N, C-alpha and C positions, 0 to 999 in steps of 0.2 A: 818230217817236213820233206816235201818233194822238190820244192824250188830251192835253188842255191842263192842264199842271201849274203854269202861271204865274199866280199870283193878282195879280201886279202889272201885268198886261197890259191892264187896263181903264181907261177914261177917267175914271171917277169913283171916289172912295174907297168909296162905298157898294157899287158893283159889285165892287170888289176884295175888300172884306170879305165880301160874300155868297159869292163864289167860294171864298175861303179857308175859309169855314165848311164847305164840301162837298168840298174838295180832300183826298182820302184820303192824299195823299203828304206833307202838311205834318206836321211833328213833333207838333204838338198833336193833330191828328186821328188820328194813328197811334198814340196812346197808349190803352191800355185804362184804363177808369175803375174806381176802387174807392170805396166809401163807408165811412168810418170814423166811427162814431157820428153818422151823418147828414151828415157833411161829405164832399162828392164831390171827389176829387182824381185827378190823373193818376198812373198806375202807370208801369212801365217802357214805353218805346216798343216797339210790336209788332215793329218791324224788328230789334230786338236778337235775337229768336228766329230770324231768318234771316241772321245775320251770316256764317255759313259760305257760304251761297249768294252773298251780296254779295262776300265775299272771293274766292270761286272764280270770280267773273265780273268781275274788274277788268281794266282795260287801262292801259297806260302812256301818259302824256300829257306831251309836252314843254311846259314852262311857264317863262315869263319870271319873273325875280325880283320884278317889280312885283306879281305875284299873291301874294307871301308875306303871310301873316296875313289873307288875304282869300278864304276859301272861298266866300263868297257871290258873288264875282266869277266864280270858276271855275264855280259852279253856273249862273249866268246864261249864261255863254258856252258851256257844254257841254250843259246840260239845257234852256236857254231860260227859266229861272226862278231867282230868288234863294231860293225856298222849300226847295230841296234842299241847302242848305249843310251840314246835318248828315250827309247821305249822302256828300258830298265828304270831310268830316273822317273819318268812320268807315272809308271804303274806303281812305283813305290812311294809316290807322293812327294818326291824331292824336286826342288827347283834348280839345284846345282850339284856338282860333284861334292862340294863341301858339306852338303846335307846328307849325303849317301853313307849311311852306317846301319848295320843290323841292330835291331832292338831285340834284346833278349835272344840274340843269335839267329834272328829271322828277319826276312824282308818279304814284301809282296812283289811279284813280277807277273807280267802278262803271260798267260798259259801258253807254253810253246806249242801245244797241239792245236792251237787256234791261229797260229801265225799264217798258215796258208790261206785261211778264210779272210784274215785281215788284208792280205795281199790282194785277194780277189775283190774285196770291197774297194780298195784303192784303185785297182785296174778299172773297175766298172765306173768309178767316179771320173777317172781320167778320160775314159772314152766318152762319157756324157759331156764333160767340159769341152773336149775336142770337137764334138759334133754340134754343140749348142752355141759356142761363142769363140771369139778370136782369142788365142792364147799366145802372148800375154794379153790380158785385158787392159785396154787403154783407160787410164784414170786421169781426169783433169783436176778434180778437186779432192785431194786426199791429204788428211792431216797426219802428223807423226803418230798421234794416239791411235788412229785407225790402223796404221801399219803394224803396230806392235800388239794390238789386241787380238 
């Protein structure tokens, strides 16, 4: 991996926070924004649109039981950052940390060698959105169901 996705790798909290604000791979930065009656909020994570790519590019990882319920530990060990815990969950088919346990000592994770490519895809998407529409997108008629889907 050529890019640094680890926002926790800095000496000071200020440096970590500054890096996290620009780290495209964090869950918060990977969400598209919507504005409802002037209130800006995160919509669904952009990565959800690339779930098939993620699932098509998983590899099997042998995992000790001590990693059960700890996707952030797997993220740190595999990707070098805790910030990609959600990617570990999604690629292993888990909805929450409570579902995250190895089956027969194995889990599926997104292939670490494809992480830079995924970041390029997200960067390209962000540029397209920035050039094509106002961000955040103003939404007048939005139901709660549409927000969480």
